[in-house]
KEPANU-729234 format. One record per residue (C-alpha): residue in one letter; x, y, z; residue number from 1. Coordinates in steps of 0.5 Angstrom, whole numbers. Each point is the difference from the previous one (the first is absolute). Layout:
<r=A&xx=X&yy=Y&zz=Z&k=NUM> $
...
REM end
This chain:
<r=M&xx=53&yy=2&zz=-8&k=1> $
<r=N&xx=-1&yy=5&zz=5&k=2> $
<r=F&xx=-8&yy=-1&zz=1&k=3> $
<r=E&xx=0&yy=7&zz=5&k=4> $
<r=R&xx=1&yy=4&zz=-7&k=5> $
<r=C&xx=-6&yy=-4&zz=-3&k=6> $
<r=N&xx=-6&yy=4&zz=0&k=7> $
<r=P&xx=-5&yy=-1&zz=-6&k=8> $
<r=Y&xx=-6&yy=5&zz=-1&k=9> $
<r=V&xx=-6&yy=-4&zz=0&k=10> $
<r=R&xx=-5&yy=3&zz=-4&k=11> $
<r=Y&xx=-6&yy=-5&zz=0&k=12> $
<r=C&xx=-1&yy=-6&zz=5&k=13> $
<r=D&xx=-6&yy=-4&zz=0&k=14> $
<r=I&xx=-3&yy=-7&zz=1&k=15> $
<r=I&xx=-4&yy=-3&zz=-6&k=16> $
<r=K&xx=-5&yy=-6&zz=2&k=17> $
<r=D&xx=-4&yy=-4&zz=-4&k=18> $
<r=D&xx=1&yy=3&zz=-7&k=19> $
<r=T&xx=-1&yy=-5&zz=-4&k=20> $
<r=E&xx=-2&yy=4&zz=-7&k=21> $
<r=T&xx=6&yy=0&zz=-5&k=22> $
<r=Q&xx=4&yy=7&zz=1&k=23> $
<r=T&xx=1&yy=4&zz=-6&k=24> $
<r=A&xx=8&yy=1&zz=-1&k=25> $
<r=K&xx=3&yy=6&zz=3&k=26> $
<r=K&xx=6&yy=4&zz=0&k=27> $
<r=S&xx=4&yy=0&zz=7&k=28> $
<r=Y&xx=3&yy=7&zz=1&k=29> $
<r=D&xx=3&yy=-2&zz=6&k=30> $
<r=N&xx=4&yy=-6&zz=3&k=31> $
<r=C&xx=-6&yy=-5&zz=2&k=32> $
<r=M&xx=0&yy=-6&zz=5&k=33> $
<r=I&xx=-5&yy=-5&zz=1&k=34> $
<r=Y&xx=-1&yy=-5&zz=6&k=35> $
<r=I&xx=-5&yy=-5&zz=-1&k=36> $
<r=L&xx=-4&yy=-1&zz=7&k=37> $
<r=S&xx=-4&yy=-5&zz=-2&k=38> $
<r=G&xx=-2&yy=-5&zz=-6&k=39> $
<r=S&xx=4&yy=2&zz=-7&k=40> $
<r=A&xx=0&yy=5&zz=-5&k=41> $
<r=N&xx=3&yy=0&zz=-8&k=42> $
<r=V&xx=4&yy=6&zz=-1&k=43> $
<r=Y&xx=3&yy=2&zz=-7&k=44> $
<r=V&xx=5&yy=5&zz=0&k=45> $
<r=E&xx=3&yy=2&zz=-7&k=46> $
<r=N&xx=0&yy=-7&zz=-4&k=47> $
<r=E&xx=1&yy=-4&zz=6&k=48> $
<r=S&xx=-5&yy=-4&zz=4&k=49> $
<r=Y&xx=0&yy=-2&zz=8&k=50> $
<r=T&xx=-4&yy=-4&zz=4&k=51> $
<r=I&xx=1&yy=2&zz=7&k=52> $
<r=R&xx=-3&yy=-3&zz=6&k=53> $
<r=H&xx=-1&yy=1&zz=8&k=54> $
<r=G&xx=6&yy=3&zz=3&k=55> $
<r=D&xx=3&yy=2&zz=-7&k=56> $
<r=V&xx=3&yy=7&zz=-2&k=57> $
<r=L&xx=1&yy=3&zz=-7&k=58> $
<r=I&xx=3&yy=7&zz=-1&k=59> $
<r=W&xx=1&yy=3&zz=-7&k=60> $
<r=R&xx=3&yy=7&zz=-2&k=61> $
<r=A&xx=-4&yy=6&zz=-2&k=62> $
<r=G&xx=-1&yy=1&zz=-7&k=63> $
<r=M&xx=-3&yy=-8&zz=-1&k=64> $
<r=N&xx=-6&yy=-2&zz=-3&k=65> $
<r=Y&xx=-4&yy=-5&zz=5&k=66> $
<r=R&xx=-7&yy=-3&zz=1&k=67> $
<r=I&xx=-2&yy=-4&zz=6&k=68> $
<r=T&xx=-5&yy=-5&zz=1&k=69> $
<r=M&xx=-3&yy=-4&zz=6&k=70> $
<r=A&xx=1&yy=-8&zz=-2&k=71> $
<r=E&xx=-5&yy=-2&zz=6&k=72> $
<r=E&xx=-6&yy=3&zz=4&k=73> $
<r=K&xx=2&yy=3&zz=6&k=74> $
<r=S&xx=7&yy=2&zz=-2&k=75> $
<r=S&xx=3&yy=7&zz=3&k=76> $
<r=Y&xx=7&yy=3&zz=-1&k=77> $
<r=I&xx=3&yy=7&zz=2&k=78> $
<r=Q&xx=2&yy=4&zz=-5&k=79> $
<r=I&xx=6&yy=6&zz=1&k=80> $
<r=N&xx=2&yy=5&zz=-5&k=81> $
<r=F&xx=6&yy=3&zz=2&k=82> $
<r=D&xx=6&yy=5&zz=-2&k=83> $
REM end
């Protein structure tokens, strides 16, 4: 793979903190990547569920339904949406 040709267009990037409320399901119109900075989160992508913890990365394709809920207080993650 030639990493010099890898040039994604980042449409959104943010750090999400202490969001312990259940997020409603959303449809991703871009590819999405989340990286857990602290704590843990439950991520539901299509019909699969994942529990991810500090240091974990999860990536999914555009067009998929997803929902993220913090599993612990003081959890945070980086979300990046890209083409």
